[in-house]
Backbone and ligand atoms as CSV (ligand in chain L), in Angstrom:
chain,resi,resn,atom,element,x,y,z
A,1,MET,N,N,115.322,72.625,0.341
A,1,MET,CA,C,115.265,71.856,-0.912
A,1,MET,C,C,116.169,70.642,-0.805
A,2,LYS,N,N,115.634,69.551,-1.158
A,2,LYS,CA,C,116.390,68.309,-1.072
A,2,LYS,C,C,117.033,68.022,-2.424
A,3,SER,N,N,118.327,67.805,-2.417
A,3,SER,CA,C,118.973,67.476,-3.688
A,3,SER,C,C,119.188,65.968,-3.786
A,4,VAL,N,N,118.812,65.444,-4.914
A,4,VAL,CA,C,118.940,64.000,-5.115
A,4,VAL,C,C,120.073,63.723,-6.096
A,5,ILE,N,N,121.018,62.958,-5.644
A,5,ILE,CA,C,122.097,62.576,-6.550
A,5,ILE,C,C,121.728,61.235,-7.169
A,6,GLY,N,N,121.650,61.233,-8.470
A,6,GLY,CA,C,121.274,59.982,-9.122
A,6,GLY,C,C,121.932,59.843,-10.472
A,7,PHE,N,N,121.823,58.677,-11.028
A,7,PHE,CA,C,122.368,58.391,-12.342
A,7,PHE,C,C,121.226,58.008,-13.271
A,8,ASP,N,N,121.151,58.683,-14.391
A,8,ASP,CA,C,120.133,58.305,-15.379
A,8,ASP,C,C,120.521,56.970,-15.977
A,9,ARG,N,N,119.667,55.975,-15.813
A,9,ARG,CA,C,119.974,54.644,-16.334
A,9,ARG,C,C,118.792,54.126,-17.141
A,10,ILE,N,N,119.065,53.155,-17.994
A,10,ILE,CA,C,117.994,52.473,-18.713
A,10,ILE,C,C,117.963,51.045,-18.175
A,11,CYS,N,N,116.789,50.615,-17.743
A,11,CYS,CA,C,116.662,49.267,-17.190
A,11,CYS,C,C,117.003,48.223,-18.260
A,12,GLU,N,N,117.888,47.307,-17.906
A,12,GLU,CA,C,118.319,46.307,-18.885
A,12,GLU,C,C,117.255,45.250,-19.156
A,13,TRP,N,N,116.252,45.212,-18.287
A,13,TRP,CA,C,115.193,44.232,-18.513
A,13,TRP,C,C,114.014,44.843,-19.272
A,14,CYS,N,N,113.443,45.949,-18.744
A,14,CYS,CA,C,112.226,46.491,-19.357
A,14,CYS,C,C,112.504,47.712,-20.234
A,15,GLY,N,N,113.745,48.238,-20.199
A,15,GLY,CA,C,114.094,49.352,-21.078
A,15,GLY,C,C,113.586,50.698,-20.599
A,16,LYS,N,N,113.021,50.731,-19.400
A,16,LYS,CA,C,112.477,51.968,-18.847
A,16,LYS,C,C,113.613,52.826,-18.295
A,17,LYS,N,N,113.430,54.133,-18.434
A,17,LYS,CA,C,114.435,55.053,-17.886
A,17,LYS,C,C,114.167,55.232,-16.398
A,18,PHE,N,N,115.220,55.213,-15.614
A,18,PHE,CA,C,115.035,55.437,-14.180
A,18,PHE,C,C,116.271,56.104,-13.596
A,19,VAL,N,N,116.131,56.568,-12.370
A,19,VAL,CA,C,117.265,57.212,-11.704
A,19,VAL,C,C,117.800,56.258,-10.644
A,20,ALA,N,N,119.055,55.920,-10.785
A,20,ALA,CA,C,119.670,54.979,-9.855
A,20,ALA,C,C,120.557,55.744,-8.876
A,21,HIS,N,N,120.756,55.168,-7.730
A,21,HIS,CA,C,121.625,55.804,-6.732
A,21,HIS,C,C,123.078,55.398,-6.918
A,22,LYS,N,N,123.258,54.306,-7.632
A,22,LYS,CA,C,124.623,53.851,-7.919
A,22,LYS,C,C,124.793,53.739,-9.432
A,23,SER,N,N,125.999,54.000,-9.904
A,23,SER,CA,C,126.229,53.940,-11.350
A,23,SER,C,C,126.208,52.497,-11.854
A,24,THR,N,N,126.302,51.549,-10.933
A,24,THR,CA,C,126.349,50.139,-11.339
A,24,THR,C,C,124.970,49.493,-11.378
A,25,THR,N,N,123.937,50.212,-10.925
A,25,THR,CA,C,122.589,49.650,-10.935
A,25,THR,C,C,122.117,49.446,-12.369
A,26,ARG,N,N,121.597,48.251,-12.652
A,26,ARG,CA,C,121.248,47.948,-14.038
A,26,ARG,C,C,119.759,47.758,-14.266
A,27,TYR,N,N,118.995,47.679,-13.180
A,27,TYR,CA,C,117.566,47.438,-13.341
A,27,TYR,C,C,116.781,48.445,-12.514
A,28,CYS,N,N,115.557,48.753,-12.975
A,28,CYS,CA,C,114.774,49.804,-12.338
A,28,CYS,C,C,114.135,49.356,-11.032
A,29,CYS,N,N,113.855,48.056,-10.933
A,29,CYS,CA,C,113.175,47.582,-9.733
A,29,CYS,C,C,113.582,46.138,-9.448
A,30,LEU,N,N,113.182,45.647,-8.305
A,30,LEU,CA,C,113.576,44.299,-7.904
A,30,LEU,C,C,113.105,43.208,-8.872
A,31,PRO,N,N,111.815,43.226,-9.290
A,31,PRO,CA,C,111.383,42.167,-10.242
A,31,PRO,C,C,112.216,42.159,-11.524
A,32,CYS,N,N,112.547,43.351,-12.044
A,32,CYS,CA,C,113.376,43.422,-13.250
A,32,CYS,C,C,114.756,42.854,-12.960
A,33,ASN,N,N,115.273,43.192,-11.810
A,33,ASN,CA,C,116.576,42.703,-11.376
A,33,ASN,C,C,116.599,41.171,-11.367
A,34,GLN,N,N,115.547,40.592,-10.774
A,34,GLN,CA,C,115.486,39.130,-10.666
A,34,GLN,C,C,115.373,38.468,-12.027
A,35,LYS,N,N,114.502,39.043,-12.875
A,35,LYS,CA,C,114.325,38.467,-14.216
A,35,LYS,C,C,115.617,38.594,-15.029
A,36,GLY,N,N,116.234,39.774,-14.925
A,36,GLY,CA,C,117.477,39.998,-15.663
A,36,GLY,C,C,118.573,39.067,-15.200
A,37,TYR,N,N,118.632,38.860,-13.886
A,37,TYR,CA,C,119.665,38.001,-13.321
A,37,TYR,C,C,119.475,36.564,-13.793
A,38,LYS,N,N,118.218,36.122,-13.796
A,38,LYS,CA,C,117.916,34.756,-14.235
A,38,LYS,C,C,118.317,34.549,-15.692
A,39,ARG,N,N,117.991,35.561,-16.522
A,39,ARG,CA,C,118.317,35.454,-17.945
A,39,ARG,C,C,119.844,35.376,-18.126
A,40,GLU,N,N,120.547,36.175,-17.331
A,40,GLU,CA,C,122.006,36.189,-17.407
A,40,GLU,C,C,122.590,34.824,-17.070
A,41,GLN,N,N,122.056,34.224,-15.997
A,41,GLN,CA,C,122.537,32.911,-15.572
A,41,GLN,C,C,122.287,31.869,-16.666
A,42,ARG,N,N,121.092,31.986,-17.284
A,42,ARG,CA,C,120.705,31.039,-18.324
A,42,ARG,C,C,121.660,31.168,-19.517
A,43,GLU,N,N,121.945,32.406,-19.881
A,43,GLU,CA,C,122.829,32.634,-21.031
A,43,GLU,C,C,124.251,32.171,-20.739
A,44,LYS,N,N,124.680,32.364,-19.518
A,44,LYS,CA,C,126.023,31.954,-19.110
A,44,LYS,C,C,126.134,30.429,-19.212
A,45,LYS,N,N,125.097,29.754,-18.723
A,45,LYS,CA,C,125.078,28.298,-18.741
A,45,LYS,C,C,125.110,27.789,-20.178
A,46,ALA,N,N,124.324,28.440,-21.030
A,46,ALA,CA,C,124.251,28.036,-22.434
A,46,ALA,C,C,125.606,28.209,-23.109
A,47,ARG,N,N,126.280,29.305,-22.784
A,47,ARG,CA,C,127.609,29.569,-23.350
A,47,ARG,C,C,128.595,28.494,-22.938
A,48,GLU,N,N,128.584,28.155,-21.649
A,48,GLU,CA,C,129.505,27.131,-21.146
A,48,GLU,C,C,129.230,25.796,-21.821
A,49,ASN,N,N,127.962,25.517,-21.980
A,49,ASN,CA,C,127.562,24.271,-22.618
A,49,ASN,C,C,128.033,24.220,-24.067
A,50,ASN,N,N,127.917,25.334,-24.756
A,50,ASN,CA,C,128.366,25.420,-26.146
A,50,ASN,C,C,129.848,25.105,-26.256
A,51,GLU,N,N,130.624,25.663,-25.328
A,51,GLU,CA,C,132.061,25.431,-25.333
A,51,GLU,C,C,132.349,23.942,-25.228
A,52,LYS,N,N,131.663,23.291,-24.293
A,52,LYS,CA,C,131.872,21.864,-24.063
A,52,LYS,C,C,131.517,21.068,-25.305
A,53,VAL,N,N,130.358,21.378,-25.869
A,53,VAL,CA,C,129.881,20.659,-27.046
A,53,VAL,C,C,130.876,20.806,-28.192
A,54,LYS,N,N,131.458,22.002,-28.307
A,54,LYS,CA,C,132.394,22.269,-29.380
A,54,LYS,C,C,133.574,21.286,-29.309
A,55,PHE,N,N,134.126,21.121,-28.113
A,55,PHE,CA,C,135.257,20.217,-27.945
A,55,PHE,C,C,134.833,18.770,-28.187
A,56,GLN,N,N,133.668,18.411,-27.650
A,56,GLN,CA,C,133.221,17.033,-27.771
A,56,GLN,C,C,132.934,16.656,-29.212
A,57,SER,N,N,132.341,17.591,-29.946
A,57,SER,CA,C,131.964,17.274,-31.317
A,57,SER,C,C,133.194,17.043,-32.180
A,58,GLN,N,N,134.311,17.635,-31.788
A,58,GLN,CA,C,135.538,17.416,-32.544
A,58,GLN,C,C,136.205,16.111,-32.121
A,59,GLY,N,N,135.677,15.535,-31.055
A,59,GLY,CA,C,136.217,14.268,-30.586
A,59,GLY,C,C,137.638,14.378,-30.083
A,60,ILE,N,N,137.998,15.570,-29.632
A,60,ILE,CA,C,139.360,15.774,-29.179
A,60,ILE,C,C,139.351,16.174,-27.702
A,61,ASP,N,N,140.149,15.469,-26.927
A,61,ASP,CA,C,140.285,15.788,-25.523
A,61,ASP,C,C,141.549,16.629,-25.345
A,62,PRO,N,N,141.406,17.894,-24.956
A,62,PRO,CA,C,142.580,18.766,-24.830
A,62,PRO,C,C,143.657,18.170,-23.918
A,63,GLU,N,N,143.231,17.402,-22.921
A,63,GLU,CA,C,144.202,16.803,-21.999
A,63,GLU,C,C,145.089,15.784,-22.710
A,64,GLU,N,N,144.478,15.044,-23.623
A,64,GLU,CA,C,145.219,14.015,-24.367
A,64,GLU,C,C,146.312,14.635,-25.242
A,65,LEU,N,N,146.026,15.841,-25.738
A,65,LEU,CA,C,146.958,16.492,-26.659
A,65,LEU,C,C,148.280,16.839,-25.988
A,66,LYS,N,N,148.234,17.004,-24.655
A,66,LYS,CA,C,149.444,17.371,-23.927
A,66,LYS,C,C,150.479,16.251,-23.954
A,67,LYS,N,N,150.036,15.042,-24.300
A,67,LYS,CA,C,150.959,13.914,-24.304
A,67,LYS,C,C,151.558,13.669,-25.685
A,68,LYS,N,N,151.025,14.356,-26.682
A,68,LYS,CA,C,151.492,14.116,-28.044
A,68,LYS,C,C,152.667,15.008,-28.422
A,69,THR,N,N,153.476,14.535,-29.373
A,69,THR,CA,C,154.623,15.318,-29.830
A,69,THR,C,C,154.217,16.188,-31.011
A,70,TYR,N,N,153.400,15.603,-31.906
A,70,TYR,CA,C,152.960,16.338,-33.090
A,70,TYR,C,C,151.440,16.413,-33.122
A,71,LEU,N,N,150.938,17.550,-33.547
A,71,LEU,CA,C,149.488,17.737,-33.597
A,71,LEU,C,C,149.043,18.130,-35.000
A,72,SER,N,N,147.873,17.652,-35.380
A,72,SER,CA,C,147.291,18.046,-36.665
A,72,SER,C,C,146.728,19.465,-36.538
A,73,ILE,N,N,146.275,20.001,-37.667
A,73,ILE,CA,C,145.703,21.351,-37.653
A,73,ILE,C,C,144.510,21.413,-36.699
A,74,LYS,N,N,143.639,20.422,-36.814
A,74,LYS,CA,C,142.444,20.384,-35.994
A,74,LYS,C,C,142.808,20.307,-34.504
A,75,GLU,N,N,143.760,19.426,-34.205
A,75,GLU,CA,C,144.183,19.271,-32.813
A,75,GLU,C,C,144.837,20.546,-32.286
A,76,THR,N,N,145.595,21.207,-33.170
A,76,THR,CA,C,146.274,22.437,-32.767
A,76,THR,C,C,145.264,23.524,-32.397
A,77,CYS,N,N,144.185,23.603,-33.188
A,77,CYS,CA,C,143.135,24.586,-32.896
A,77,CYS,C,C,142.554,24.343,-31.507
A,78,VAL,N,N,142.298,23.068,-31.196
A,78,VAL,CA,C,141.733,22.730,-29.891
A,78,VAL,C,C,142.759,23.031,-28.797
A,79,TYR,N,N,144.004,22.649,-29.055
A,79,TYR,CA,C,145.070,22.817,-28.061
A,79,TYR,C,C,145.264,24.286,-27.698
A,80,LEU,N,N,145.251,25.139,-28.723
A,80,LEU,CA,C,145.482,26.571,-28.493
A,80,LEU,C,C,144.181,27.309,-28.172
A,81,GLY,N,N,143.068,26.627,-28.429
A,81,GLY,CA,C,141.775,27.268,-28.183
A,81,GLY,C,C,141.501,28.400,-29.152
A,82,ILE,N,N,141.957,28.245,-30.397
A,82,ILE,CA,C,141.732,29.279,-31.406
A,82,ILE,C,C,141.049,28.663,-32.630
A,83,SER,N,N,140.514,29.511,-33.475
A,83,SER,CA,C,139.849,29.029,-34.676
A,83,SER,C,C,140.885,28.750,-35.758
A,84,ARG,N,N,140.446,28.030,-36.775
A,84,ARG,CA,C,141.328,27.671,-37.875
A,84,ARG,C,C,141.892,28.908,-38.579
A,85,SER,N,N,141.041,29.935,-38.746
A,85,SER,CA,C,141.517,31.127,-39.462
A,85,SER,C,C,142.551,31.880,-38.628
A,86,THR,N,N,142.363,31.883,-37.298
A,86,THR,CA,C,143.346,32.517,-36.422
A,86,THR,C,C,144.660,31.748,-36.482
A,87,LEU,N,N,144.550,30.433,-36.551
A,87,LEU,CA,C,145.746,29.593,-36.634
A,87,LEU,C,C,146.529,29.913,-37.907
A,88,TYR,N,N,145.821,29.955,-39.023
A,88,TYR,CA,C,146.469,30.250,-40.307
A,88,TYR,C,C,147.116,31.633,-40.299
A,89,ARG,N,N,146.430,32.582,-39.647
A,89,ARG,CA,C,146.955,33.935,-39.605
A,89,ARG,C,C,148.286,33.951,-38.849
A,90,ASN,N,N,148.343,33.243,-37.729
A,90,ASN,CA,C,149.562,33.190,-36.938
A,90,ASN,C,C,150.684,32.488,-37.686
A,91,VAL,N,N,150.322,31.495,-38.497
A,91,VAL,CA,C,151.323,30.808,-39.306
A,91,VAL,C,C,151.872,31.770,-40.354
A,92,ARG,N,N,150.957,32.499,-41.010
A,92,ARG,CA,C,151.363,33.458,-42.040
A,92,ARG,C,C,152.272,34.537,-41.461
A,93,LEU,N,N,151.974,34.950,-40.233
A,93,LEU,CA,C,152.768,35.999,-39.587
A,93,LEU,C,C,154.102,35.464,-39.075
A,94,GLY,N,N,154.288,34.144,-39.215
A,94,GLY,CA,C,155.542,33.548,-38.776
A,94,GLY,C,C,155.618,33.334,-37.276
A,95,LEU,N,N,154.483,33.400,-36.606
A,95,LEU,CA,C,154.480,33.231,-35.151
A,95,LEU,C,C,154.441,31.757,-34.760
A,96,LEU,N,N,153.980,30.938,-35.693
A,96,LEU,CA,C,153.875,29.510,-35.419
A,96,LEU,C,C,154.572,28.711,-36.514
A,97,PRO,N,N,155.634,28.007,-36.178
A,97,PRO,CA,C,156.311,27.200,-37.192
A,97,PRO,C,C,155.496,25.953,-37.530
A,98,VAL,N,N,155.394,25.677,-38.819
A,98,VAL,CA,C,154.664,24.487,-39.240
A,98,VAL,C,C,155.649,23.461,-39.794
A,99,ILE,N,N,155.225,22.220,-39.756
A,99,ILE,CA,C,156.025,21.153,-40.321
A,99,ILE,C,C,155.179,20.489,-41.401
A,100,GLY,N,N,155.691,20.460,-42.610
A,100,GLY,CA,C,154.971,19.770,-43.685
A,100,GLY,C,C,155.408,18.316,-43.688
A,101,LEU,N,N,154.471,17.428,-43.734
A,101,LEU,CA,C,154.818,16.008,-43.706
A,101,LEU,C,C,153.980,15.274,-44.748
A,102,GLY,N,N,154.604,14.987,-45.868
A,102,GLY,CA,C,153.899,14.269,-46.927
A,102,GLY,C,C,152.583,14.914,-47.301
A,103,GLY,N,N,152.599,16.238,-47.507
A,103,GLY,CA,C,151.383,16.933,-47.913
A,103,GLY,C,C,150.482,17.295,-46.749
A,104,ARG,N,N,150.826,16.791,-45.573
A,104,ARG,CA,C,150.033,17.123,-44.390
A,104,ARG,C,C,150.743,18.215,-43.608
A,105,THR,N,N,149.975,19.102,-43.039
A,105,THR,CA,C,150.571,20.129,-42.194
A,105,THR,C,C,150.403,19.710,-40.743
A,106,ILE,N,N,151.519,19.643,-40.043
A,106,ILE,CA,C,151.421,19.324,-38.617
A,106,ILE,C,C,152.226,20.336,-37.806
A,107,PHE,N,N,151.969,20.339,-36.536
A,107,PHE,CA,C,152.647,21.267,-35.634
A,107,PHE,C,C,153.342,20.485,-34.536
A,108,LYS,N,N,154.491,20.991,-34.130
A,108,LYS,CA,C,155.201,20.381,-33.023
A,108,LYS,C,C,154.659,20.991,-31.734
A,109,ARG,N,N,154.334,20.128,-30.783
A,109,ARG,CA,C,153.691,20.630,-29.571
A,109,ARG,C,C,154.601,21.598,-28.808
A,110,GLU,N,N,155.908,21.343,-28.849
A,110,GLU,CA,C,156.874,22.243,-28.195
A,110,GLU,C,C,156.711,23.674,-28.708
A,111,ASP,N,N,156.551,23.776,-30.047
A,111,ASP,CA,C,156.383,25.098,-30.663
A,111,ASP,C,C,155.096,25.765,-30.177
A,112,LEU,N,N,154.055,24.926,-30.013
A,112,LEU,CA,C,152.770,25.463,-29.573
A,112,LEU,C,C,152.875,25.968,-28.138
A,113,ASP,N,N,153.605,25.215,-27.316
A,113,ASP,CA,C,153.781,25.639,-25.925
A,113,ASP,C,C,154.530,26.962,-25.852
A,114,LYS,N,N,155.541,27.069,-26.734
A,114,LYS,CA,C,156.329,28.294,-26.770
A,114,LYS,C,C,155.437,29.463,-27.194
A,115,PHE,N,N,154.582,29.183,-28.181
A,115,PHE,CA,C,153.637,30.190,-28.670
A,115,PHE,C,C,152.725,30.659,-27.532
A,116,LEU,N,N,152.224,29.706,-26.752
A,116,LEU,CA,C,151.349,30.044,-25.626
A,116,LEU,C,C,152.104,30.855,-24.578
A,117,ASP,N,N,153.377,30.480,-24.348
A,117,ASP,CA,C,154.212,31.225,-23.399
A,117,ASP,C,C,154.355,32.666,-23.834
A,118,ASP,N,N,154.674,32.828,-25.130
A,118,ASP,CA,C,154.845,34.176,-25.673
A,118,ASP,C,C,153.568,34.985,-25.495
A,119,LEU,N,N,152.418,34.323,-25.725
A,119,LEU,CA,C,151.139,35.007,-25.599
A,119,LEU,C,C,150.923,35.494,-24.178
A,120,SER,N,N,151.225,34.632,-23.198
A,120,SER,CA,C,150.977,35.026,-21.814
A,120,SER,C,C,151.950,36.117,-21.381
A,121,THR,N,N,153.155,36.116,-21.972
A,121,THR,CA,C,154.112,37.194,-21.661
A,121,THR,C,C,153.548,38.513,-22.173
A,122,LEU,N,N,152.970,38.455,-23.373
A,122,LEU,CA,C,152.376,39.657,-23.952
A,122,LEU,C,C,151.251,40.175,-23.080
A,123,ASP,N,N,150.430,39.246,-22.584
A,123,ASP,CA,C,149.289,39.630,-21.753
A,123,ASP,C,C,149.724,40.331,-20.475
A,124,ASN,N,N,150.861,39.866,-19.937
A,124,ASN,CA,C,151.313,40.418,-18.649
A,124,ASN,C,C,151.875,41.820,-18.780
A,125,ASN,N,N,152.302,42.160,-19.993
A,125,ASN,CA,C,152.919,43.465,-20.161
A,125,ASN,C,C,151.885,44.562,-20.357
L,1,ZN,ZN,ZN,112.745,47.497,-15.329
């Protein structure tokens, strides 16, 4: 009697159940594999493009922000790569010091750099 070691998998392309020899196999057959791979590449490209468009539509170049001393709320979001609501949350939690200037809220870039440093320290732990 021959024993077959396999993993019950569902094909990510056609949804068919199949037995794979490796737990990492995601498609039931080569054509499904190729179609799935192509779709993945397309989605990845679209995602990258969206990111770019997001920065461009705001008219803010993240590189330019590194030369500034003070940043507006919008610029800070781009600089930190976070959304406005995440920014406000961090301010409320006291993680990001804000500077009020004539009714305008601005951020000191030094503080933002420190914030980013703290974040990466957290990630490493
Ligand atoms: Zn399939």
